[in-house]
N, C-alpha and C positions, 0 to 999 in steps of 0.2 A: 504256581501255587497248587498244592495237592487238593483234590476234591475232598479227600478224608478230613482235611483240617481247616477247610474254608470257613465253616461256621465257628469253629473254635477260635480262629483268628480274628473273626469279626467281633466275637464276644470279648477277647482279650484287648482289642483295640477301643473299646467303649471308655476306658479311663486308664490312667497310668497305674493305679493300685487296685488289686483285686483283694477285698477284705477276706482273710481266712478266719472263719468263725467257729468257735467251739461253744455251742449252746447247751447250757445245763438245764434250762427251763423253758419249755415250748411257749409259755406265755409271754416271753420276752421277744420271741421271733419277729412277730409283725412290726412292733414299734422299732425294734432294732434295724430291720430292713428299711422301714420308711425313713429313719434318720440317716442311714447311709446313702440311700438313693437321693434324698433331699440334698445331701452334701455333695452330690456329684459322682457317687461311686455305685453305678447300677449293677455291675456283675458281682455277685456274692457266692463265696465257696463256703458251704457248711460242711464241716468235717464229720464223718461218721464215727466219732469218737465217744458219743454220749448216747444214752438211751433216748434222749429227746430229739436227737438229730433229724430223724425222718419227719416227725411232727413239725419240727421247725421248718423243714423244707416245704411242707405242705402249706404252712402259714405264709411263708415268704413268697411262695409262688403266686399268692393272691394280690401281692403289692404292685400296684401300677408302676410301670417304669423299671421294675427290677427284673434281673435275669438270674435266677438262682441255680447254683450247681451244687453237686455233691463232691466233697473231697474225701480223701483217704479211701478211695475205692481199691479193694484188694482182690475180691472174689467175684465170679460171675453173680452170686446171690446179692452181693452189694450193689451191682449195677442193676439188676432187676428191681430191687427195693427202691433204690434211688429214682429210677424212671417212674415207677408206680407212684412215687410220693410227689412227682411233679418236677423233678430236676431237669433243667434244660441243657446241662452239660455235666461232664464228669471230670474229676481230677485225680490222678494216681501218683503215689510216691515213686512208682517205677512202672514196669509193664511186663505183662506175660502175654502168651498167645492166647490163653483162655480169656483173660480180662479183655483183650482187644476184640476177640470174637464175640464176646457178650455185648459189648458196646455196639458192635456192627449190627448184631442181631436186634438189639433194642433201639437202634437209631439214636444213640446217645453220643453227641460229639464229645471226643475225649481229648484231655490234655495230659499226655502220659509223661512220666518223670524219667530223666536221664541225668547222670552226674559225670559221665565220661564220654569221650569221643566214640568209643566202640558202641556204647548204648545208644548214642545219638544216631550213629550210622545204621545200626540195626532197625531202629524206628523209621529212619528215612526210607530204607528198603522196603518197609511195609506201607509206605505212603504218608507218614507223619512227618511234617516239617515244621509244626508249631509244637514245642516241647516245654515242659516245666523243668528247670534246672534245680535239682534238689539232692541233698540240702546244700543250699547256695553257699552260705559263709563257711561251713565245714568243708566244703569241696574246693575252697580256694578263692571264693568270693569273686568280685567283678574282674580281677586280673585273670583268674582261671577261665571265666566265661568269654572274656575277650580273646584269650589264646585259643579256645575251641572254635571261636568264630572265624579265625583266620583261614583254616583249611576247609571250613564247613559254612560258607557264607549264605547257602540256601536254606539253613535252618534258623528259625527264630525261636526265642526262649522267654519264658516267663519265670525269672528266678524267684525261688521261695525258700525260706528257712534262714532265720537270722537277718532277714531284711528289715530295716528300721528307718526312721527319719534321717538318722545320721549317715546312712550309706545308700539310701534309695536312689539318690541322683547319680551315684557312681555307677549303678546298674543301668538306669534309665538313659544315661548318656551313651550307652553302647549301641552300636548300629544293629546288633543282632538281638536286641531286647525291645520288646513292644509294650510290656507291663511287668509289674512285680506283684507278688503276693505278700501281704503283710497282715499281721494281727494286731498291731498297735492301734488301729483305728476303732477297736471295740474292746477296750481294756475290761477285764473280768469285773473289777470293782465298779466301774461306771455302768456296765450292764446290770449288775446286781442291784444298784441304787436306782435304776431307771433314768439315768442322766442322758436322755435322748438328745437334748440340746447340746451337751458337751461332745456327744459322739458325732453329731451332725458337724460341729466346728472341726473336729479332728478330720472328718472326711473331706470337708472343704479344703483344709490344708493339704491333704494327700492328693486331692484331685487337681490342685495347682502345681504339682511337682514337675510337670512337663512344661510349664509356662517359661 
């Protein structure tokens, strides 16, 4: 196991699903995190796609039992801002040398994205053997990830992008998958309505996917 990805792997192993969260209102962040953690999903990815994202990370970082990360890291500035906000890990749709260097400099464990064997091999060369497979469904889904795993058994993946309750088990059953990223556990409407009990119930179902 690569030392560069040991912490990332530990975080990914906490639960079968990592919620991929788009937070529009920072006031929702703490109760949302509390509901997901209570439901058995402690690793939380807050995507840097909204103005509220960094404040959401700050709020979620205070939730006991939660491990909050920043998703959609694209630039070194994203990495620095995420780390300053309290992110404990980072997730990127792809990977660049500048992004990797920034994560190393900030001491931020990174889950970098790859969609092809070449991308995965390039990251493996740099010491990353725990990767995000993205966009999972658009890149061929579980059959494609299974095929990539045959010649590259030393790499483990977290597929994200189009993963749903209908296909999550297809991914989770693969020997090279440790968890999957999904947004269905925090539907926009339920978040807007403050239906934290409903979200906790969805998290519980997702947490049981490995059973």
